[in-house]
N, C-alpha and C positions, 0 to 999 in steps of 0.2 A: 189758229183760233180753236178753242176747245168747248165753247158754249157762250150763253148769254144770260146776263142777270135780269133780262126783261123778255122772257120768252112769251111768244104769242102776241106781242104788241106790234101794231103796224107802223110802218114808216110814215111820215118823217120821224126823225129822232125825238126821243123822249127827253124829259127834263134831266138835267145832270144829277148825278148821285154822289153822295158821300159814302165811302167804304170804311166799315169798321170790322177788323179781324177779330175772330173769337178764339179763345183757348190757345193763345200763343201759336196761331197758325202760320205766322210769318208769311201772310199772303203777299205783302208788298215785296218780299224778296224773290219769290218764285213766279208770281202771277202779275199780269197787267190787266186792269179792268177799265174799259173806256167809260168815263163818267157820263158821257152823253148818250152812248148807245147801249151800255151794259154788257158789251162783248168782253169775254174773258179770254185772254191770250197768255201763253207761257213766256216768261222772260228767259228761261233756260231749260234744259232737259230735266224732266222730273225723275225722281228715283223713289220707287215704291218702298225700297228697303230703308230709305232715309226718312220719308214722310208719306204716309198712305192716305191722309185726308187733309183737306183745307176747308175751313168754315168762316163765313163772314156775313155781315148784314149791310145791305145797300139802303141808304136813307135818301129819298128824293129831296132835292134842295128847295123845290117850290112846286106848286100845283095843288089842285084840289082833287080830292078822292083818289089820291095816289098812296098806295100802301108800301110799307117797308118790306123789303124782300130778304128772306133768310136763305142763304146759299150754302150747301154742303157738297163739296167736290171730293169724290173718291178717286184715288190713283190706282188703276188696275195693274196687277202684278204681271210681269213677263218673266220667262225663264232665262234670266240674264246672269245668274250666279250658279256656278258649279259647287257641289259639296267640297268643303276644304277641311283637311285635318289640321289640328293645331300644330302638329310637328310632322316632319316628313319621315323621320326614323324614330322608332321606339324600340328600346332594348328591355327585354324581360327575361326572367329565369324560372325554370321549373326543376325541382328535384326529380331524379329519374324514377323515384318510387311514388310519384304523384298518382293518386287514384283517378280512374276514369270519371268524366263529367265534372271534374273540378274546374271552376271558372276563374278567369283572371280578367278584370276590367281593362279595356283598351281606351285610348283617346277616341271620342266620338267625332264624326265629321259634322261640321257646321255649314249649313246652307242658308244664305240670307233671304232666299226666296221663301215663300210660304205655300201652304197647301200642298197641292200635287207637285209643285215645283221644289218642294223641300226634299231632304234626303229620304229615300224610300227603302233602300236595301243595301246590304254589304255582301261582299263575296271575296273568298280567297282565290286569287287568280293564279298564283304560282307558288312553288316552294313547299307545298304541303305533301311531303313524301309519305307515301303509304296512308294518306288521309289521317294523320295522327291528330289533327286539330279540326275543329268546326267553329262556326260563329253563331252567336245568338244575339238578338237585339230587342230593345223595348223602348217605346216612346213614352216619355213622361209628360207631365202637364205643361212643361215649358216648350214642348214641341220638338225637343232634341231626340233623335233616335240613338239611344245609348247602345254601346257595343261591348260584348264580352267574348273572350276567347276561351273555348272549352276543350278539355282533353277528350279526344275521340277514340284513342287506343291506349297502348301501353308503351311508355317511354323507356328507352334503353340507351344510356349514354355510350355504352361500349359499341352499339350499332350505329347510332347517329347522335352526335353530340351538339349539333348546331343546325338550326333551321332559319331560313330567311323567307318570310311570307310577304307576298305582295297582296295587300288588301285594298280593294276599290269600293267606293261609295257612289251610288247612282241616285239621281233625283227622278221625278216622274214626268219630266218634260218630253216633248217630241221634236227632235230626238233628245234623249236624256243626256244630261251633263254628268260628269263624274270627276272624282278626286281619288288620290291614292296615297298610301302610306306603307312604308316598309317596316315590318315587325321582325326584329332579330331575336330569336329565342335560343338561349343557352341552356342545355340540359346539365344540371348540377349532378356531380357524381355522388353516389351513395356507395358505402362499402358493402357491395352485394356480390363480390367475387373474391374468392380466396386465392392465395398464391398457388402456382402450379409449377413443380419441378419439371425440367425438360427430360429428366430421367428419374425413374422411381428407385433405382439402385445404381450406386457408383462403385467402381473397383479401382484400387491404386496400390502401388508398392513403394516402399521407402527403405533405404539401407539403415541398419541399426546404428551406424555411426553418424547418422544425419545430425547436424548441429541444431540447437534450438533456434526456431525461426525459419527452418527450411520449409518451403512450400511443398505440399504433397499433391493436392489437386484443387480444382475449383468447381463448386456446385453452382447451378444457376436456376432460379425460379423467376417466373413472370406473373404479373398481376395486371389485368385489363382495366382496373380502376385507375383513377387519376389522383394526383396530389399525394397527400399523406395516405390516402386509402390504397394507393398503388405503390407506395415506397416500402421496400422489403428490407427487413432486418433478419440476419441469419444467426443461429445459435445452435449449440449442441445440447441435446436433452441429457443432462447429467444424471437424472433419476433413472434413466433407462440404459445409459451407456457412458463409457469413459469416465467413471467416477474418480479415476486417478489423475484426471486432467493431463493425460499424455499429449493431447492435441488441443489446438485452439482454432477458432474460425473468425475471420474478419467479418464483423456484423454487416458491413456495407458491400464488400466484394464477394463474399462467399468463399474466399480462399482458405483452405484448411492447411495449417502448418504445425510443425513439431513444437510442443510446449515443454516437454521434459525429455531427458535422455531415454532412448529406447534400448531395449535389451531383447535380442532374439531368444536368448536362453530362458528368459522369464515369460515372455508372451510373444507368440509368432503372428497372431492375427488379432487386430483390433476392430470391433464392430461399433460403428457410431450411428446414432439417430440424429440427423440434422433437421432442424426446424426452420421453415421460412414463415415469417409472421409479418403481416402488413401493419401500418401505423394508424389505422382508423380508430375512431373513438371506441368502437367495439371490435378489436382486432380479430382477424381471421388468420388461420395458420394451416400449414400442411407439412408433412414429414417425408423424408427420403432416407434410405439406408446407405451407409458408406462402409465398405469393407477395405481395410488397409492391411496389407501383408508386409511384415518386417523381413527384410532380406538379411541373412546371416553374413557377417564379415568377421575376420580374425581380429577382434577388437578387445578381447579379454586377456589381460595378463594373468599369470598364475596367482593363486591366492596362497598365502602363508598363514598358518595358524600356530601360534606359539603357546605352549603350556609349560610354565616353570614349575619345577618339582620341589620347590621349597615348601615349608610348612604353610605359609600364607600365600603361596602361588605368586610371589613377587620375584623379580629377577635378582636373586642373591644366592651365594654359596659360602659355606664356612671355610675359613682358611686352613682347617685341618682336613679338608676333603682330599681323598687319595686319588691318584691317577686311575681312570676308569669309572669314577663315580659320575652318575647322571646329573646333569644340570637342568635340561629342558627337553620337552618332546615337541618335535616340529613335524607338522603334516602339511602337504602341498596338494593343490588341485588346480586343474586347468579347465575353466568353464567352457572353453571352445572345443575341448576334446570330448568325443563320444565314447572313448575307451574307458574301461573300468580303472585301468592303471595308466594314467597319463605319463608320457615320457617328459619329465621335467628334471633339469639339472640343478642341484642345490649346492651352494657353497657357503662357507663361513669365513668372514674377514675380521681381522682384529684379534685381540687377545694375546699377542706376542708369543704365540705357540703354546699357551697354557690350556687351550681348549681345542676340541676337534669334533667331527661329525662321524656318525656310523649309521648304516641303514642295511636292511635286508631286502626291501621291496621297492625302493625309490619313491615310496609314498610317505612312510613314517621314518623320520630321522631322529636320532638321539644325539644331543650335545653332551659331550663328556669332558671331564678334567683330564688333560694330557700331562701336565707337569705340576709339581707341588706349588702351592700358593702361600704367599706371605702378605697378610694385610698391611703390616707395618711398612713393607716396601712399596706395595701398590694396592690401594683400597678399592679401586674401581677399574673396570675394563669396558671400553666402548666396542661393541660387536655389531656386525651387520650380517644378517642371513639373507642370501639372494637366491632367487629362483628364476630360471630361464626356460621358456618352452621351446618347442621345435618348429614353430611357425616360420613363415617366410614373409617379411622379416620376423625374427624371433622377438617375442615380447618379454619384458623383464620386470620383476617385482622384487622389492627388498623390504626388510624390517630391521630398523636400527633400534638397539636398546642398550642401556647401561647396566652392566652386571656388578652388583655390590659384593665385595668379599667381606663376610661378617667376621667379627673379632673372636678370637680364642684367647683365653687368659694365659698366654704363653710368655709373658714378660713381667718380671718383678719390678717394683718401684726402684728407682735409681736416684741416689744422692749425687750431687756434683762433686762431693769430697767424701773421703772416708773418715777424716778427722777434722773437727772444727775446734777453734779456740774462742773462749769467751772470758769475760771478766765481770766480777761483781764485788761490791764493797762488803766488808765483813759486817758492817752495821746495817745492811739493807733489810728493810722490812719485808715480811711475807707478802708475796704478790708482785715483787719487783721484777720487771722484765730483765731477762738475762741474755737471751739469744733466740733468733728465729731462723729455722732452717726449712728447706723445702726439697721435696723429692718429686720426680716426674715418672710417668708410666707410659710406655709407647702404645699400650692397648687403648681401647676406647670404651665409653660407657661406664658401667659399673666396674669393668675390669681395670679402669684407670682411676677410679675414685679412691683416694688415699686417706687413711687415718693414721695418726701418730700416737705413739705411746713410749713410755720410759721403762726399760727393763729394771726390775727391782733387785738391786744388789746392795744389801746393807753395808758391806765392807767398803763400798765406794761412796757411801753416804748419798746415794741417789735419792733417798727419801727426803733430802733437803729441797728437792726440785719437783716441779710438775710441768706438764706440757698440754697445750690446747690440741685436742685430737684433730681438729679441722684445719687450724692455721699453722700448727707447728711452732707456736710461740712458747718458749721455755720461761717460766717464772719461778721465783723462790716460793716453796711451800712453807718453810719455817726459817728461823734465823740460822745463818751459817757461822762457822767458827774457823778462822784461819789457823788457830793454834791446834785444833783437832785434826783438820785436813786442809792444807793450804791449796791443793789442786785436786779436787774431786773430779772423777771421770764419769760421764753419763752416757749410757748406751741408748740411743733413740731408734725405735723400730718404726718403719713405714710399711703399712699393710694395705693392699688393694682390696676391692670388694668383690673380686671374682669368686668363682666356685670351681675348684678349690682356690682359696686365696693364696697370694704370693706376697712375700715380704723381703725387706732388706734392712740393714742397720748401719748406723754411723755413730762415731764417738765424738762427744763434745767434752773438751777439757776446759773446766771452769777454774780460772785462777782467782782465788779470794784475796783481795787486797787488804793487808793488815792495817789496823788502826790501833792507837795506844789506849787499849781498853783494859790493861792489867797492871797493877802496882807490884813492885818487887816484894818477894817474901823470902826471908832467909830460912835456911833449913835448921839453924841453931840460933839461939838467942845470944850466946857468948862464944867468942873465939879467942884463944891464947896462943900466940905465935912468938917464937924466939928467932932472932936474926943475927948473923955474924956481922961484926962491924966491917968486915972486909967483903961483904956480899956485893957482887957487881951490880951496877945499876941495870935494871930491867929484868932481873931474875924474879921468878914467881915465888912468893913467900907464903900465899894463902889462896885456896880455892873454895868456893862455896856454890851451892845450887839453888836456883829459884824453884821452890817446891811446886807451885801451881803452873808456872810457865815452863818447867822442865828445861831450863836453860842453865848452862854452866857459866859462872862468872869467875874471873880471877883478878888478883891484885898483884 
């Protein structure tokens, strides 16, 4: 029993009451009121957090001077609820460059109790290394004590990158009830650390015959940042070093390797500036110096320098060159030798004995003509100059070249016959083709360019004919006459274009084929002849001559 709807009334029992709940109090669910006595009893355990008041009116069913009773029942709160966080674990992040006093709201604890029994305070119980964080709270009009996490120091991911704070909430009961929540804090990396080489200067050696791709050394840098901020890429500062790209570096591993053929004789020491750069949005970098010494090896063969002594400095010699005449100047050098006069053996191969070498100091050699040359027999020679040093093993070099023997106009044109026969009709018109002949010349170029001509000899009637100077075609210049000269002879001259020019000749016998183009003419208009009657048959009794034809006829 928690009370009476008829306080102060003496027994015996009062008239029965009718109960009317007010404001959706749901009195009939949680309370039982005796209609006869007005005693109020609970039907079940009351919960202040579910309903803190009940109100109803009791109407007497009969009687005089009996008033209606208005009843307001308040449920007193007890500390039966602990503060409770909506979640048991909360994950948040802070950049490591977050300023001091920056706040981040946390989930507030909810306590269903009210007043002093509600949440009163928060505290970080554990995990707050070096007191980097603190809590602040504020109660708003809804009674909730809201919670903020504040930066209390300076965050450094490289020192501590993760915090796990145990936060507790207490109410004001005696003893107080509490709830807890784990706040996991991840410190986000910022690119606040530059890469650092484990050495500021590196030294290495490499043989000069190292092949491309040979590893020389590995540089190493570290970066305490995380992710892309701590991922390092390596490079060579080409503006300050190794502009010839003799070396390359693996951007991921830092391995430096040979990128181009090395040469001790050209450069003995290579100084590199190697850069380590992180991959942050605003990348940071640092440098180290690498000194690479090239180790000398006997890797250089002798060098051969050929200078040809022709007018245009090309490999050629005239066929009229005499033995002892110079063809080329040959100089040799051994880059591996430190001596002024390196000991190199030079030989000449090819040439079929027509060429040789001479020297006075084993540095400068002269190639000379040893035997007479004839371009018409052999126009080119393939020669090889070889040089061998005294290394162990010896290194060898050679230069191959083709030597051209230039032409001298030492051959006249040649006809394949000395006498040719041709025919032409007596009635041929001027320009009629008679015969074509050809000559050859063993020389070359202008020395073998042939022109044709006819030697002018009137007594042979050569003026009846003409010849094409380029093709050698003989044609009639005018009408020919078999009766004047039945077989005229033409002398054709073939002349080359050399200087001085050479020529040869051939004879062309042209037979003029007669046609019946002349009527007989007697040398007398009357002949008187006597003949014996005993003259034998067949004896000549008369002779006459054709005047124009100059032929003797007889009867």
